[in-house]
Structure formats: structure tokens, C-alpha cells
MDTraj code that builds the backbone (N, CA, C; nanometers):
import mdtraj as md
import numpy as np

residues = "MET LYS THR VAL LYS GLU LYS PRO ILE LEU VAL GLY ALA ASP PHE ALA GLY TYR PRO LEU LYS GLU ALA VAL VAL GLU HIS LEU ILE LYS LYS GLY TRP THR VAL THR ASP ILE GLY VAL LYS".split()
xyz = np.array([
    [0.0830, -0.1165, 0.0000],
    [0.0000, 0.0000, 0.0000],
    [0.0886, 0.1244, 0.0000],
    [0.0496, 0.2230, -0.0773],
    [0.1252, 0.3480, -0.0803],
    [0.0896, 0.4326, 0.0409],
    [0.1898, 0.5057, 0.0899],
    [0.1653, 0.5989, 0.1995],
    [0.2174, 0.7365, 0.1591],
    [0.1759, 0.8374, 0.2307],
    [0.2227, 0.9727, 0.2050],
    [0.3224, 1.0171, 0.3109],
    [0.3734, 0.9236, 0.3909],
    [0.4636, 0.9594, 0.4992],
    [0.5951, 1.0172, 0.4497],
    [0.6250, 1.0023, 0.3196],
    [0.7478, 1.0604, 0.2671],
    [0.7366, 1.2123, 0.2562],
    [0.6153, 1.2653, 0.2647],
    [0.5948, 1.4088, 0.2523],
    [0.6058, 1.4748, 0.3892],
    [0.6753, 1.5873, 0.3959],
    [0.6886, 1.6565, 0.5246],
    [0.5596, 1.7300, 0.5623],
    [0.5422, 1.7511, 0.6910],
    [0.4273, 1.8243, 0.7436],
    [0.4791, 1.9449, 0.8201],
    [0.4192, 2.0592, 0.7961],
    [0.4524, 2.1827, 0.8661],
    [0.3393, 2.2114, 0.9640],
    [0.3729, 2.2317, 1.0912],
    [0.2707, 2.2603, 1.1917],
    [0.3033, 2.3881, 1.2677],
    [0.1994, 2.4530, 1.3125],
    [0.2128, 2.5739, 1.3920],
    [0.0807, 2.5984, 1.4639],
    [0.0803, 2.6857, 1.5602],
    [-0.0418, 2.7144, 1.6355],
    [-0.0295, 2.8490, 1.7047],
    [-0.1443, 2.9004, 1.7469],
    [-0.1400, 3.0176, 1.8327],
    [-0.1269, 2.9683, 1.9770],
    [-0.1254, 3.0606, 2.0714],
    [-0.1013, 3.0216, 2.2103],
    [-0.2097, 2.9284, 2.2632],
    [-0.3326, 2.9417, 2.2160],
    [-0.4423, 2.8590, 2.2657],
    [-0.4325, 2.7153, 2.2152],
    [-0.3735, 2.6960, 2.0979],
    [-0.3641, 2.5628, 2.0411],
    [-0.2340, 2.4915, 2.0696],
    [-0.1449, 2.5552, 2.1446],
    [-0.0128, 2.4989, 2.1701],
    [-0.0160, 2.3580, 2.2314],
    [-0.0946, 2.3331, 2.3361],
    [-0.0937, 2.1975, 2.3947],
    [-0.1375, 2.0889, 2.2952],
    [-0.2386, 2.1184, 2.2159],
    [-0.2852, 2.0217, 2.1171],
    [-0.1803, 2.0011, 2.0082],
    [-0.1150, 2.1090, 1.9651],
    [-0.0111, 2.0985, 1.8626],
    [0.1018, 2.0084, 1.9100],
    [0.1419, 2.0218, 2.0342],
    [0.2487, 1.9386, 2.0876],
    [0.2100, 1.7906, 2.0862],
    [0.0867, 1.7616, 2.1213],
    [0.0401, 1.6229, 2.1201],
    [0.0353, 1.5672, 1.9786],
    [-0.0105, 1.6481, 1.8840],
    [-0.0188, 1.6044, 1.7445],
    [0.1204, 1.5807, 1.6873],
    [0.2142, 1.6717, 1.7142],
    [0.3516, 1.6560, 1.6648],
    [0.4139, 1.5278, 1.7204],
    [0.3973, 1.5034, 1.8483],
    [0.4522, 1.3822, 1.9100],
    [0.3945, 1.2572, 1.8436],
    [0.2647, 1.2573, 1.8212],
    [0.1987, 1.1432, 1.7587],
    [0.2501, 1.1203, 1.6161],
    [0.2600, 1.2268, 1.5379],
    [0.3053, 1.2135, 1.3996],
    [0.4491, 1.1621, 1.3917],
    [0.5348, 1.2111, 1.4782],
    [0.6739, 1.1660, 1.4792],
    [0.6809, 1.0175, 1.5137],
    [0.6016, 0.9737, 1.6107],
    [0.5993, 0.8318, 1.6469],
    [0.5519, 0.7458, 1.5304],
    [0.4662, 0.8018, 1.4457],
    [0.4134, 0.7285, 1.3310],
    [0.5059, 0.7351, 1.2091],
    [0.6179, 0.8081, 1.2203],
    [0.7161, 0.8094, 1.1137],
    [0.7115, 0.9278, 1.0198],
    [0.6292, 1.0260, 1.0485],
    [0.6207, 1.1441, 0.9631],
    [0.7397, 1.2374, 0.9873],
    [0.7745, 1.3153, 0.8879],
    [0.8739, 1.4202, 0.9018],
    [0.7989, 1.5489, 0.9334],
    [0.8192, 1.6025, 1.0540],
    [0.7434, 1.7181, 1.1005],
    [0.8370, 1.8368, 1.1205],
    [0.7975, 1.9509, 1.0630],
    [0.8655, 2.0769, 1.0889],
    [0.7712, 2.1616, 1.1731],
    [0.8126, 2.1915, 1.2948],
    [0.7301, 2.2667, 1.3890],
    [0.7762, 2.4118, 1.3859],
    [0.6901, 2.5022, 1.3393],
    [0.7267, 2.6440, 1.3341],
    [0.6913, 2.7158, 1.4632],
    [0.6400, 2.6400, 1.5608],
    [0.6158, 2.6964, 1.6922],
    [0.4860, 2.7745, 1.7018],
    [0.4842, 2.8649, 1.7965],
    [0.3678, 2.9484, 1.8211],
    [0.3882, 3.0799, 1.7491],
    [0.2916, 3.1182, 1.6708],
    [0.3000, 3.2436, 1.5957],
    [0.1883, 3.3367, 1.6364],
])
top = md.Topology()
chain = top.add_chain()
for i, resn in enumerate(residues, 1):
    res = top.add_residue(resn, chain, resSeq=i)
    for name in ("N", "CA", "C"):
        top.add_atom(name, md.element.get_by_symbol(name[0]), res)
traj = md.Trajectory(xyz[None], top)
């Protein structure tokens, strides 16, 4: 089966979404995704 995990993901959030963003980034990394976290903007 083909996957899209070879494609990078860019994530960011405002201050209210920071806790959820951290959980999502951790999950994606564990699943093998390449994640670029631009932090809180």
C-alpha cells in the first residue's frame, strides 16, 4: 500500500492551540512522519 509519509508536514499554532499541537507533533513523529514545527506564531 502506498503511503504519504514521505511528505513533510509543517505545523504551527497560536497560544491557545499549543498543547494540542504538541500532542499532534509527538503522535506524527511516532508514526514516522517528518514534522517541521514552526512553533507558536
